[in-house]
C-alpha positions as CSV (number, residue, x, y, z in Angstrom):
1,M,-9.9,-19.0,0.6
2,I,-12.4,-20.6,-1.8
3,L,-10.0,-20.2,-4.6
4,I,-7.1,-21.8,-2.7
5,L,-9.5,-24.6,-1.8
6,A,-10.4,-25.1,-5.5
7,I,-6.7,-25.3,-6.3
8,V,-6.0,-27.9,-3.6
9,I,-9.1,-30.0,-4.6
10,G,-8.4,-29.7,-8.4
11,L,-4.7,-30.5,-8.0
12,S,-5.3,-33.4,-5.6
13,A,-7.9,-34.9,-7.9
14,T,-5.8,-34.6,-11.0
15,L,-2.7,-36.0,-9.2
16,A,-4.8,-39.0,-7.9
17,R,-6.2,-39.5,-11.4
18,A,-2.8,-39.5,-13.0
19,R,-1.4,-41.9,-10.4
20,L,-4.4,-44.3,-10.5
21,K,-4.9,-44.3,-14.3
22,N,-1.2,-44.1,-15.2
23,R,-1.6,-40.7,-16.8
24,I,0.9,-37.8,-17.2
25,L,0.4,-34.3,-16.2
26,K,0.8,-31.8,-19.0
27,L,0.4,-28.1,-18.8
28,P,-0.8,-26.6,-22.1
29,K,0.8,-23.6,-23.7
30,F,-1.5,-20.8,-22.7
31,N,-1.7,-17.5,-24.6
32,L,-0.4,-14.4,-22.8
33,E,0.3,-16.4,-19.7
34,W,2.6,-13.6,-18.4
35,L,-0.6,-11.6,-17.8
36,V,-1.5,-13.9,-14.9
37,F,1.7,-13.1,-13.1
38,L,1.4,-9.4,-13.9
39,S,-2.1,-9.4,-12.6
40,V,-1.9,-11.7,-9.5
41,I,1.4,-10.5,-8.0
42,P,0.2,-7.0,-7.2
43,Q,-3.0,-8.4,-5.5
44,V,-0.9,-10.9,-3.5
45,F,1.3,-8.0,-2.2
46,A,-1.6,-5.7,-1.6
47,F,-4.1,-8.1,0.1
48,Y,-2.1,-11.0,1.5
49,I,1.1,-9.5,2.8
50,P,0.1,-7.1,5.5
51,A,3.5,-5.5,5.8
52,V,3.2,-4.4,2.2
53,G,-0.5,-3.8,2.2
54,R,-0.2,-1.1,4.9
55,W,2.0,1.0,2.7
56,I,-0.4,1.0,-0.3
57,P,-2.6,4.1,-0.1
58,E,-6.3,3.2,0.1
59,S,-7.0,5.5,-2.8
60,F,-4.8,3.4,-5.0
61,I,-6.7,0.1,-4.3
62,P,-9.5,0.7,-6.8
63,Y,-7.0,1.2,-9.7
64,L,-5.1,-1.8,-8.7
65,Q,-8.2,-4.0,-8.6
66,I,-9.6,-2.8,-11.9
67,S,-6.3,-3.0,-13.8
68,T,-5.4,-6.4,-12.5
69,M,-8.9,-7.8,-13.2
70,L,-8.7,-6.5,-16.7
71,G,-5.4,-8.3,-17.2
72,L,-7.0,-11.6,-16.0
73,L,-10.0,-11.0,-18.2
74,V,-7.8,-10.5,-21.3
75,F,-5.8,-13.7,-20.4
76,T,-9.0,-15.7,-20.0
77,A,-10.5,-14.4,-23.2
78,M,-7.3,-15.4,-25.1
79,N,-7.6,-19.0,-23.7
80,L,-11.3,-19.8,-23.9
81,A,-10.6,-22.9,-25.9
82,Y,-9.1,-24.6,-22.9
83,P,-11.2,-26.6,-20.3
84,G,-12.6,-24.5,-17.5
85,F,-11.9,-21.1,-19.1
86,W,-15.6,-20.3,-19.7
87,F,-16.3,-20.7,-16.0
88,L,-13.2,-18.7,-15.2
89,G,-14.2,-15.9,-17.6
90,L,-17.8,-15.7,-16.3
91,G,-16.5,-15.6,-12.7
92,L,-13.9,-12.9,-13.4
93,L,-16.4,-10.9,-15.4
94,S,-18.9,-11.1,-12.6
95,N,-16.3,-9.9,-10.0
96,F,-15.0,-7.2,-12.4
97,L,-18.5,-5.8,-13.0
98,V,-19.4,-5.6,-9.3
99,I,-16.0,-4.1,-8.4
100,S,-16.3,-1.6,-11.3
101,F,-19.8,-0.6,-10.4
102,N,-18.9,0.0,-6.8
103,S,-16.0,2.4,-7.3
104,G,-13.2,-0.2,-7.5
105,W,-14.2,-2.1,-4.3
106,M,-15.8,-5.5,-3.7
107,P,-18.8,-4.7,-1.6
108,I,-19.5,-6.7,1.5
109,L,-22.7,-6.1,3.4
110,P,-22.9,-5.5,7.2
111,E,-25.4,-8.3,7.3
112,T,-22.9,-10.7,5.8
113,L,-20.3,-9.7,8.3
114,H,-22.8,-10.2,11.1
115,R,-23.5,-13.7,9.8
116,M,-19.7,-14.4,9.9
117,V,-19.3,-12.9,13.4
118,P,-22.6,-13.2,15.1
119,S,-21.1,-12.0,18.5
120,K,-20.5,-8.6,17.0
121,P,-23.6,-6.4,16.6
122,I,-24.5,-5.4,13.1
123,E,-24.1,-1.7,14.0
124,A,-20.4,-2.3,14.8
125,W,-19.6,-2.7,11.1
126,E,-18.9,0.8,9.9
127,V,-20.5,1.3,6.5
128,G,-18.2,3.0,4.0
129,T,-14.9,1.7,5.5
130,R,-12.5,-0.8,4.1
131,L,-12.6,-4.2,5.8
132,G,-9.0,-4.5,7.2
133,L,-6.5,-4.7,4.4
134,T,-8.8,-6.6,2.0
135,K,-10.3,-5.8,-1.3
136,D,-13.7,-5.3,0.4
137,R,-15.5,-2.1,1.4
138,I,-18.5,-2.4,3.8
139,I,-21.4,-1.0,1.8
140,A,-25.1,-1.0,2.8
141,L,-27.4,-3.2,0.6
142,D,-29.3,-0.1,-0.7
143,D,-26.0,1.5,-1.8
144,T,-24.5,-1.7,-3.4
145,K,-24.7,-2.0,-7.1
146,L,-25.1,-5.5,-8.4
147,A,-25.4,-6.8,-4.8
148,L,-26.1,-10.3,-6.0
149,F,-22.5,-10.5,-7.2
150,S,-20.9,-9.0,-4.0
151,D,-19.1,-11.0,-1.3
152,R,-22.2,-12.2,0.4
153,L,-21.8,-15.9,0.5
154,I,-20.2,-17.5,3.6
155,V,-18.8,-20.9,4.4
156,P,-21.0,-23.3,6.4
157,D,-21.1,-23.0,10.2
158,W,-19.2,-26.3,10.7
159,I,-16.1,-24.6,9.1
160,S,-14.5,-22.6,11.9
161,Y,-12.6,-20.2,9.6
162,K,-15.1,-17.7,8.4
163,V,-14.8,-16.0,5.0
164,A,-17.1,-14.3,2.6
165,F,-17.0,-14.9,-1.1
166,S,-19.0,-14.1,-4.3
167,L,-20.8,-16.0,-6.9
168,G,-18.0,-15.0,-9.2
169,D,-15.5,-16.7,-6.8
170,V,-17.7,-19.9,-7.1
171,L,-17.5,-19.8,-10.9
172,I,-13.8,-19.2,-10.9
173,S,-13.3,-22.1,-8.5
174,I,-15.3,-24.4,-10.8
175,G,-13.2,-23.3,-13.7
176,I,-10.0,-23.9,-11.7
177,V,-11.0,-27.5,-10.8
178,I,-12.0,-28.2,-14.4
179,L,-8.7,-26.8,-15.7
180,L,-6.6,-28.7,-13.2
181,W,-8.6,-32.0,-13.8
182,S,-7.8,-31.6,-17.6
183,L,-4.1,-31.6,-17.0
184,S,-4.0,-35.3,-16.4
185,R,-3.8,-36.9,-19.8
186,K,-3.3,-40.3,-21.4
187,Q,0.2,-41.2,-22.3
């Protein structure tokens, strides 16, 4: 959700900037841009289309996560000269490391889930299980490697849709906004 919000904010800001300052939108020629599609499409099918996600064996998810993250890291490394890519790279590297160190899963703490759904007792979150059809596995704090980089941040209480995200997701979002802002150029 935080990444979609970053895209909406970044795109809205650059479109407004282009209209108000009589600028054009120009997408640069990225290196290895096909890696983005090759890396994102499997994640979309696995984590955002439940009818497909149910058919993917849980044992395959860690391989999918690590391989697609590697693809995104290579794409980012090949495009560091473009605005926002350093933030994108740091965020992706952060997420890649925490996922890699936790057996191919993004850890989410029972405490984080309890903060998201306070009506559900903390003991109700079964440690060691996958959280729905997401990329997350519920892992106790003591068993989480690189816990600082796990999905442990949540949206403020005044937002009704509850979601957890990582520090890496924040950095990726900053990179997305910077990149999209840079697309509005003088004619």
